[in-house]
N, C-alpha and C positions, 0 to 999 in steps of 0.2 A: 281336487276334493283335499281339503284339512285331514292330516294325518290322523288325528283323533277320532275321525269317523271310522276309521277301519276298527279300532277297538270297540266302538259302540256296536258296530255291524256284528263283530265276532261274538259280543255278547249277548245279543239280542236276536239273532237270525234264527235261531231254533225256538223260540218261544213267543216273540212278538207277534200280535194280532196281524200286522200288516204284510209280513214275510208270509206267514203259513197260509193266510187266506189269498193272496196273490198265488201262490203255488197251486191251490186248489183251481185258480182262475186260469192258470196256464195249463193245467192238466184237462181243464174241460175244453178249452178252444183247441189245443191239439188233438184231442178227441181219439177217433179211431184213424187220423191220417197217418200216424206212425205205429207200427205193429209193435208188440213187446216181445218179439224173437230176441234172444240172447245173439249178441253180436253187433248190436247196433252201435255205432261210433258216433260219437256227438263232441262239439266244442262248445264250451261256453266262453263268448268273448267279452272281455272285460269281468272275469271270476270273482273279483274281489278277493274275500277271504278263503273262497273254495266251497263255502257250504252248499252253494247251488250245483256244484259238480257232484258231491255226495248224495245231494236229493236226487239228481237225475239218474244217478247209477241205480238207485233204490227203484224209483219209478218205473223205469224201463229194464230193471234186470239187467244192466249193462255193466260190463267190465271195460268197455272202451271209452272212457270219459277223458276229455283234456280240456285244458283252460288255458287263457292267456289273460295277464293283467300288466299294465305298465308299471305300476307300483311295487317298489321294494318292500314297502310296508306292508302291502296285500300279502306279497309272497311270505312274509315272516309268520303268517298265521296257516299256510297251507300244510304243514307236516304237522300240526296241532289237530287238523280237522282229518287228517289221514290221506292227504293228496298229494301223490307224488308224480302227476302226469301233467302238470301246469308250468308254464314258462313265463317269463318276464318278457314282454314284448308289446310293442304296440298292435292296436286291433286294424290299424291301417296298413300294415306290414305283416301278415300272420307266416309264422315260421312253419308252413306246412305245404305239401304238395297240392295241386289241384285235384278236385274230384274225389275227397277221401273221406268225407263226413256225410252221414244220414241225416243228422240235425245239426244246425248251428242255433244257439241262443244267444240273446244279447238282451240282457235285463238293465234297463235304465243306465245307459253308457254314453250314447253317442249325442245325447244332449248335452254333454260337457265339450262337444267338439265345435268348431267353426264349420260353415255350411261346406267347404272343400274336404275337411277332414272327415265330417260325416259321409259324404258321398264315396270317399275312398275306402272307408272301413267297411261299407255295405256292399261295395264291389269285391273287397277281399273276402267277405263272409260267403257271397255268391260263388266266387272262384274256388272255395275249397269244399263246395258242396258237391255230391255225387248228383248225376243227372236222377231225377226222381227225389232228390233230397229236399228237406224244408227249413226254411229260417223262421224263427220265431221272434221277433222283435217287439219290446215294451218301452215306450218312452213317456215322460210326464208330460201332461196335456196343456195347452193355453198358455202362451206367453204372459197373458195378463194376470195369471194365477201365481205369479211369482212371490215368494214369502221369503221368510227368515231361512228356511231349510235351503233354498236355492242359493242363498248367500254361502251357506255352511259348505255346500257341495260343489259349488264352482260352476252352476248352470251357465250354459251359452245361451240356449233356445228349447223352449217347451213346444212340443209339436201339436198341431192340429192332426185330425187322422187322414184328411187329404193330403197333407204335406208328408206325413210318413209313407202313405201309399205311393205318392208320387217318387220318393226317395228309392223305396224298394223296386219300383218298375224301372228306376232308369239304371238299376244294375242287371236288368233282364230278367228277374223273378217274376212270377206271375202270383198276385195275391190269392189266398182260397179263402180266407177269413180275415176280416177287417171290422173293428170294433173299438170303442170306448170300454173303459172297464172302472170300477170302483165308483159306481154310479149313486148306489144308495145312500152313500156317505157325503156326496158330492157338496149340498147346502151348507153343513156345518163346517167341513173341511175348507170349502171356500172362503167362508166368512173368516177362519182362523188365519188362513193364508194373507188374506187383506188386511185383517187387523195387525198381524205380526209386521207386516211390512209399512204399515202407518206408523208403527211403535219404532221402527228402525232397528229392529231387532236381529241378532245372527244366530239364534237358536237352530240346533238341528231338531227334526221331527223324530229322529231316532233315539228313543228314551224310553224306559220301563214306565209302565203305567199300573194303576190297580188292578186286582186279578179280575174282578167282575167286569170292569171296563174292558180288558183285554180279551176275555171270552165272549162278552157281547159285541164288540167288534168284529171279532174273528167269525162269529156266526154270521154275522150281515153279509161279509164277503164270501162264506159258504154257501149262503141262499143264492147270491149273485151268480157263484160259479155254476149252479144248477141251472139258473136261467139262461147263462151264456152257453149253454151247449145247444140251445136250439134257436136263441135269439141273439140279434147285436142290439148294444146300446147306443144311443144317438148323441150321448154326451158322458163325460165321467172326468175323473182326475188323471186317468192313464189312457194311452193310445196303444193299440195292439193290432199287430199284422201278422198273420201265418202266410208265409208265401212259400211256392214250390218252385224247383228248378225243372224246367220241362226238358 
C-alpha cells in the first residue's frame, strides 16, 4: 500500500460513509454470536491506523483489544488514536500464543498477499483463536472489478465468496455466516471502477465527498446492515465470512 494511503485513512476513518457504513455491517453480521461481556479479547489483524481497534473496544465494551500491522507508517498513527497494544508484525507470523483471542478481525488485508501468504495468514488467525472463538474476515470482491483504487493499495487478488470460504475452511475453521456486502451500491461502484481502469488512473477511493453525498451513501449501507442481520447477499463489492473455531 502507498504510504500516503495511511494518512488518508487516518483523516477519514471516523467520518467517511464507507468506513462507518461497513462497521454497521460488521456489527450486524457478528450479531449475537459474540456476547458483550467485558473481558473479550480481540485481535485486529492488519489494523492500519488503529481506528478499528478503538471502534471494536467501544462496540464490545472491551479493554482487551490488540492489533498488528506490518507498516511502520501505520504504527506512527497508533498513539494519535489512543492505541498502545498494537505491534509491528506480519499477519503471517503473529506474535501471540495459541488460543488467546475470542475474536480476530481482518478488514481488507489479505487481498494484498499472494496465495501462499493469504493461506499462512488465515492459519495464523485460526491458531490464536480460543476454542469457540470467531474470525471475521472481509475482502474486496471479484478480480474483474479492479480499478484505480486497487493500483493505489497494491491489490494482488479480489475474492469471490466461494474462494474466501475455501480459504477459511482450509485453516480448520467452520463458516457460520458467508455473504457479499455493499450490494445496493454495486452497479454505480462497478461502473466507476471499470471506467477508472480504462482511463488508466491510479487514484484512491479514500477521499472526502460532499456532506449530503456522504450521509446518503452511509444511510444506504445502514439499510443494508439491517437486511444482512437476517439475509445474505448473492453479490456485492465485498466478501465476508464469519467463522468459528470448534
